[in-house]
C-alpha positions as CSV (number, residue, x, y, z in Angstrom):
1,X,-23.5,-7.0,47.7
2,X,-19.9,-6.1,48.2
3,X,-17.4,-8.2,46.3
4,X,-13.6,-8.1,45.7
5,X,-13.3,-8.6,42.0
6,X,-10.6,-10.8,40.6
7,X,-8.6,-9.2,37.8
8,X,-9.6,-10.5,34.3
9,X,-12.4,-12.6,35.8
10,X,-16.0,-12.1,34.6
11,X,-18.4,-11.7,37.5
12,X,-22.1,-12.4,36.9
13,X,-23.8,-9.5,38.7
14,X,-27.3,-8.1,39.1
15,X,-27.5,-4.3,38.8
16,X,-30.2,-2.4,40.8
17,X,-31.1,1.3,40.5
18,X,-31.1,3.7,43.4
19,X,-34.7,2.5,44.3
20,X,-33.4,-1.1,44.4
21,X,-35.3,-2.0,41.2
22,X,-33.6,-4.6,39.1
23,X,-32.1,-3.2,36.0
24,X,-30.2,-6.1,34.4
25,X,-28.1,-9.2,34.9
26,X,-24.6,-8.3,33.6
27,X,-21.1,-9.6,33.3
28,X,-18.6,-7.2,35.0
29,X,-14.9,-7.6,34.3
30,X,-12.2,-5.9,36.4
31,X,-8.8,-5.0,34.8
32,X,-6.3,-3.8,37.4
33,X,-3.7,-1.2,36.2
34,X,-1.3,-1.2,34.5
35,X,-2.7,-4.4,32.8
36,X,-5.5,-2.6,31.1
37,X,-6.0,-0.7,27.9
38,X,-5.5,2.7,29.5
39,X,-3.0,1.5,32.2
40,X,-5.5,2.4,34.9
41,X,-8.0,0.4,36.9
42,X,-10.9,-0.4,34.6
43,X,-14.3,-1.9,35.1
44,X,-16.1,-3.2,32.0
45,X,-19.9,-3.8,32.2
46,X,-21.4,-6.1,29.6
47,X,-25.1,-5.6,29.7
48,X,-27.9,-6.6,27.4
49,X,-28.4,-4.2,24.4
50,X,-31.4,-2.2,23.3
51,X,-32.5,1.3,24.1
52,X,-33.5,1.3,27.7
53,X,-31.1,-0.9,29.7
54,X,-27.7,0.7,28.7
55,X,-29.2,4.2,29.2
56,X,-30.6,3.1,32.6
57,X,-27.2,1.8,33.7
58,X,-25.5,4.9,32.5
59,X,-28.0,7.1,34.4
60,X,-27.3,5.1,37.5
61,X,-23.5,5.6,37.1
62,X,-24.0,9.3,36.4
63,X,-25.9,9.6,39.7
64,X,-22.9,8.1,41.4
65,X,-20.7,11.0,40.1
66,X,-19.3,9.0,37.2
67,X,-18.9,11.1,34.1
68,X,-19.0,10.3,30.4
69,X,-15.7,9.9,28.7
70,X,-14.7,12.7,26.3
71,X,-14.2,11.7,22.6
72,X,-10.9,9.8,22.3
73,X,-10.3,9.9,26.1
74,X,-9.6,6.2,26.5
75,X,-6.9,6.4,23.7
76,X,-5.6,9.6,25.3
77,X,-5.2,8.0,28.7
78,X,-3.6,5.0,27.1
79,X,-1.1,7.3,25.4
80,X,-0.4,9.4,28.5
81,X,0.2,6.2,30.5
82,X,2.6,4.8,27.9
83,X,0.4,1.9,26.8
84,X,0.4,3.1,23.2
85,X,2.4,5.7,21.2
86,X,1.1,8.6,19.2
87,X,1.1,6.6,15.9
88,X,-1.0,3.9,17.5
89,X,-3.4,6.5,19.0
90,X,-3.9,7.9,15.5
91,X,-4.4,4.4,14.2
92,X,-7.3,3.9,16.6
93,X,-9.0,7.0,15.2
94,X,-8.4,5.9,11.7
95,X,-9.7,2.4,12.4
96,X,-13.0,3.9,13.7
97,X,-13.4,6.0,10.6
98,X,-12.3,3.3,8.2
99,X,-14.5,3.0,5.1
100,X,-13.0,-0.2,3.6
101,X,-11.4,-3.4,4.6
102,X,-8.0,-2.3,3.3
103,X,-8.0,0.9,5.4
104,X,-9.1,-1.1,8.5
105,X,-6.2,-3.6,7.9
106,X,-3.6,-0.9,7.5
107,X,-4.8,0.8,10.7
108,X,-4.8,-2.5,12.6
109,X,-1.2,-3.1,11.4
110,X,-0.2,0.4,12.7
111,X,-2.1,-0.2,15.9
112,X,0.0,-3.4,16.3
113,X,3.1,-1.3,16.1
114,X,4.3,-2.0,12.5
115,X,5.0,1.7,11.7
116,X,6.2,2.4,15.2
117,X,8.8,-0.3,15.0
118,X,10.1,1.0,11.6
119,X,10.4,4.5,13.0
120,X,12.1,3.1,16.1
121,X,14.6,1.3,14.0
122,X,15.5,4.5,12.1
123,X,15.7,6.4,15.4
124,X,18.1,3.8,16.9
125,X,20.4,3.9,13.9
126,X,20.6,7.7,14.2
127,X,21.3,7.4,17.9
128,X,24.0,4.8,17.4
129,X,25.7,6.9,14.8
130,X,25.5,10.0,17.1
131,X,26.9,7.9,20.0
132,X,29.9,6.8,17.9
133,X,30.6,10.4,16.7
134,X,30.3,11.8,20.2
135,X,32.5,9.0,21.7
136,X,35.2,9.7,19.1
137,X,35.4,13.3,20.2
138,X,37.0,12.2,23.4
139,X,40.0,10.7,21.7
140,X,42.8,11.8,19.4
141,X,43.7,10.3,16.0
142,X,46.5,8.4,17.6
143,X,44.3,6.6,20.1
144,X,41.6,5.1,18.0
145,X,40.5,4.6,14.3
146,X,37.9,7.2,13.5
147,X,34.8,6.4,11.5
148,X,35.4,7.6,7.9
149,X,33.2,10.1,6.1
150,X,32.3,7.5,3.6
151,X,31.2,5.1,6.3
152,X,29.1,7.8,7.9
153,X,27.5,8.7,4.5
154,X,26.8,5.0,3.9
155,X,24.8,4.8,7.2
156,X,23.0,8.1,6.5
157,X,22.1,7.0,3.0
158,X,20.6,3.7,4.4
159,X,18.6,5.7,6.9
160,X,17.4,8.1,4.2
161,X,16.4,5.3,1.9
162,X,14.3,3.7,4.7
163,X,12.5,7.1,5.4
164,X,11.9,7.6,1.6
165,X,10.4,4.1,1.4
166,X,8.0,4.9,4.2
167,X,7.1,8.2,2.6
168,X,6.3,6.5,-0.7
169,X,3.6,4.5,1.1
170,X,1.7,7.8,1.9
171,X,0.1,7.9,-1.5
172,X,-1.5,4.6,-0.9
173,X,-2.3,5.6,2.7
174,X,-4.0,8.8,1.6
175,X,-6.0,6.9,-1.0
176,X,-7.4,4.3,1.5
177,X,-7.9,6.9,4.2
178,X,-9.3,10.0,2.4
179,X,-10.4,8.2,-0.8
180,X,-10.2,8.8,-4.5
181,X,-12.3,11.5,-6.0
182,X,-13.9,10.6,-9.3
183,X,-15.7,13.6,-11.0
184,X,-18.3,13.3,-13.7
185,X,-17.6,16.2,-16.1
186,X,-19.5,17.3,-19.2
187,X,-22.1,19.5,-20.9
188,X,-25.6,19.8,-19.6
189,X,-27.8,16.8,-20.4
190,X,-24.8,14.7,-21.2
191,X,-26.1,11.9,-18.9
192,X,-23.9,12.7,-15.9
193,X,-26.7,12.4,-13.3
194,X,-28.0,9.1,-14.8
195,X,-24.5,7.6,-14.6
196,X,-24.1,9.0,-11.1
197,X,-27.3,7.3,-10.0
198,X,-26.2,4.1,-11.7
199,X,-22.8,4.0,-10.0
200,X,-24.0,5.1,-6.6
201,X,-26.9,2.6,-6.7
202,X,-29.4,5.3,-5.6
203,X,-31.5,8.1,-7.1
204,X,-29.7,11.0,-5.4
205,X,-29.5,13.1,-8.6
206,X,-32.5,14.5,-10.4
207,X,-32.7,13.2,-14.0
208,X,-34.8,15.0,-16.6
209,X,-34.5,15.8,-20.3
210,X,-34.2,19.5,-19.4
211,X,-30.5,20.7,-19.7
212,X,-29.0,22.2,-16.5
213,X,-31.1,20.2,-13.9
214,X,-28.0,19.7,-11.7
215,X,-27.1,23.1,-10.1
216,X,-24.9,21.8,-7.3
217,X,-22.3,19.0,-6.7
218,X,-23.6,15.7,-5.3
219,X,-21.4,13.1,-3.7
220,X,-21.7,9.3,-3.2
221,X,-19.2,6.8,-1.7
222,X,-18.5,3.3,-3.0
223,X,-15.7,0.8,-2.7
224,X,-13.7,-0.3,-5.8
225,X,-10.8,-2.8,-5.3
226,X,-10.7,-2.0,-1.6
227,X,-10.3,1.7,-2.2
228,X,-13.0,4.2,-1.0
229,X,-14.1,6.1,-4.1
230,X,-16.2,9.3,-4.0
231,X,-18.3,9.8,-7.1
232,X,-19.2,13.4,-7.7
233,X,-21.9,14.7,-10.0
234,X,-21.4,18.2,-11.2
235,X,-23.3,20.9,-13.0
236,X,-22.9,20.9,-16.8
237,X,-20.3,23.2,-18.3
238,X,-21.9,25.9,-20.5
239,X,-21.7,29.6,-21.1
240,X,-24.4,31.1,-18.9
241,X,-25.4,34.4,-17.3
242,X,-27.8,32.8,-14.9
243,X,-26.3,33.5,-11.4
244,X,-27.4,30.1,-9.9
245,X,-26.0,28.2,-12.9
246,X,-22.7,30.2,-12.7
247,X,-22.3,29.2,-9.0
248,X,-22.9,25.5,-9.9
249,X,-20.4,25.7,-12.8
250,X,-17.8,27.3,-10.5
251,X,-18.2,24.5,-8.1
252,X,-17.8,22.0,-10.9
253,X,-14.5,23.6,-11.9
254,X,-13.3,23.4,-8.3
255,X,-14.1,19.7,-8.2
256,X,-12.5,19.3,-11.6
257,X,-9.2,20.6,-10.3
258,X,-9.4,18.5,-7.1
259,X,-10.3,15.3,-9.0
260,X,-8.0,12.2,-9.0
261,X,-10.0,10.7,-11.9
262,X,-12.2,12.5,-14.4
263,X,-15.1,10.8,-16.3
264,X,-15.5,13.0,-19.4
265,X,-19.0,12.5,-20.7
266,X,-20.5,13.5,-24.0
267,X,-23.4,12.1,-26.0
268,X,-21.9,12.9,-29.4
269,X,-18.1,12.9,-29.5
270,X,-16.2,12.6,-26.2
271,X,-12.8,13.0,-27.9
272,X,-13.8,16.2,-29.6
273,X,-15.1,17.6,-26.3
274,X,-11.8,16.5,-24.7
275,X,-9.9,18.5,-27.3
276,X,-12.1,21.5,-26.9
277,X,-11.5,21.6,-23.1
278,X,-7.7,21.2,-23.8
279,X,-7.4,18.4,-21.3
280,X,-4.5,16.7,-23.0
281,X,-2.1,18.7,-20.8
282,X,-3.7,17.6,-17.5
283,X,-1.8,15.3,-15.2
284,X,-4.9,13.3,-14.3
285,X,-6.5,10.0,-15.3
286,X,-9.3,10.9,-17.8
287,X,-11.8,8.3,-19.1
288,X,-13.8,9.3,-22.1
289,X,-17.4,8.1,-22.0
290,X,-19.9,8.2,-24.9
291,X,-23.2,8.3,-23.2
292,X,-26.7,7.4,-24.4
293,X,-25.1,4.8,-26.7
294,X,-28.3,2.8,-26.9
295,X,-29.7,5.7,-29.1
296,X,-26.6,6.0,-31.3
297,X,-26.0,4.0,-34.5
298,X,-23.1,1.6,-34.7
299,X,-21.2,4.1,-36.9
300,X,-21.7,6.9,-34.4
301,X,-20.3,4.9,-31.4
302,X,-16.8,5.9,-30.4
303,X,-13.8,3.6,-30.6
304,X,-11.7,5.7,-28.4
305,X,-14.1,5.8,-25.4
306,X,-16.4,3.6,-23.3
307,X,-19.8,3.5,-24.9
308,X,-22.4,3.3,-22.1
309,X,-26.2,3.3,-21.6
310,X,-27.6,3.6,-18.2
311,X,-30.9,2.3,-19.5
312,X,-29.5,-1.0,-20.9
313,X,-26.4,-1.2,-18.6
314,X,-24.2,-1.2,-21.7
315,X,-20.6,-0.4,-20.8
316,X,-21.2,-0.1,-17.0
317,X,-19.2,-3.2,-16.2
318,X,-16.4,-2.1,-18.6
319,X,-16.3,1.3,-16.7
320,X,-16.0,-0.5,-13.4
321,X,-13.2,-2.6,-14.8
322,X,-11.4,0.4,-16.1
323,X,-11.6,2.2,-12.7
324,X,-10.6,-1.0,-10.9
325,X,-7.6,-1.6,-13.2
326,X,-6.4,2.0,-12.8
327,X,-6.6,1.9,-9.0
328,X,-4.8,-1.4,-8.8
329,X,-2.0,-0.3,-11.1
330,X,-1.5,3.2,-9.5
331,X,-2.0,2.1,-5.9
332,X,0.0,-1.1,-5.7
333,X,1.5,-1.5,-2.2
334,X,2.1,-4.6,-0.1
335,X,0.6,-3.2,3.2
336,X,0.8,-6.6,4.8
337,X,4.6,-6.4,4.9
338,X,5.5,-2.8,4.8
339,X,4.2,0.0,7.1
340,X,1.9,2.6,5.7
341,X,1.8,6.3,6.6
342,X,-1.8,7.5,6.7
343,X,-1.9,10.8,8.5
344,X,-0.7,14.1,7.1
345,X,1.2,14.8,10.4
346,X,3.3,11.7,10.0
347,X,4.0,12.4,6.3
348,X,5.0,16.1,7.0
349,X,7.4,15.0,9.8
350,X,9.1,12.4,7.6
351,X,9.4,14.9,4.7
352,X,10.9,17.5,7.0
353,X,13.4,14.8,8.2
354,X,14.4,14.1,4.6
355,X,14.9,17.9,4.0
356,X,17.6,17.8,6.8
357,X,19.6,15.4,4.7
358,X,19.7,17.9,1.8
């Protein structure tokens, strides 16, 4: 039957297909523009779930010349109609792809306009300063007191400091958005795949006593202290002429260079392997791990590394604690109070703004 829906009022409606067969009893809510998410007239259908009913309702709508929305089209329409700004639109995309609660909370804060308000404050300060300077051009020195250079520099330095503070949040924003890459690095048969399986909680990597089992990199995601962490198992580092092994080793070296944290594994002497690889000059967090410690005598265990055993779970909790402590110390940021820059576009624009001050 024909009805005149009341805005923001849920109507209990029975939906029939084109052959007048009953499809479902639904709640239909009408939002009249501009008081809707997109700023346009919107009709929301709340049906029962499952496989058949939603598809049947969509098929009916398609037969009535209704088309499926493109990816991100609702956010795009909301942006075009001035309901949200570009930062908020990016926050919606980030919220959908969030891997952790911290990332989701930061995106929600930006969706609520925290970052937008901070940028708007900076913009207004610049506009006010520009207005003062342009206004003074209409007068001579005898008519008004001009703003001094020191006063102008003071305002500009305050603006610069605010921008730099926002930029400083981008390291935290990058970590919670893209994640931290933790690479397992070592010789063949050092226990990398066993540790990878233990950390990821699955048997993704093949584990055998045969050196060089892992020929490619394998990834697994987990959350530590609210930060998404990508654990990467790599091929063992060894001199080889085997073409397949060489490709695996080249991939391992690429992951090594891109890593944020390196877990350096060795079953004999991790510190010696560390020195052999000349890793003391790297600007990366490196954790030395003595693997297969359940097989080593007490004298052979290392005092300068974490002794672990994936069979007995020795040292696994200590390793988690070490990773968690490092992430908390290096990525400390009060995102509940201060805005966080997450996207590369936002960071690049802020950096280019800072460059204008120099």
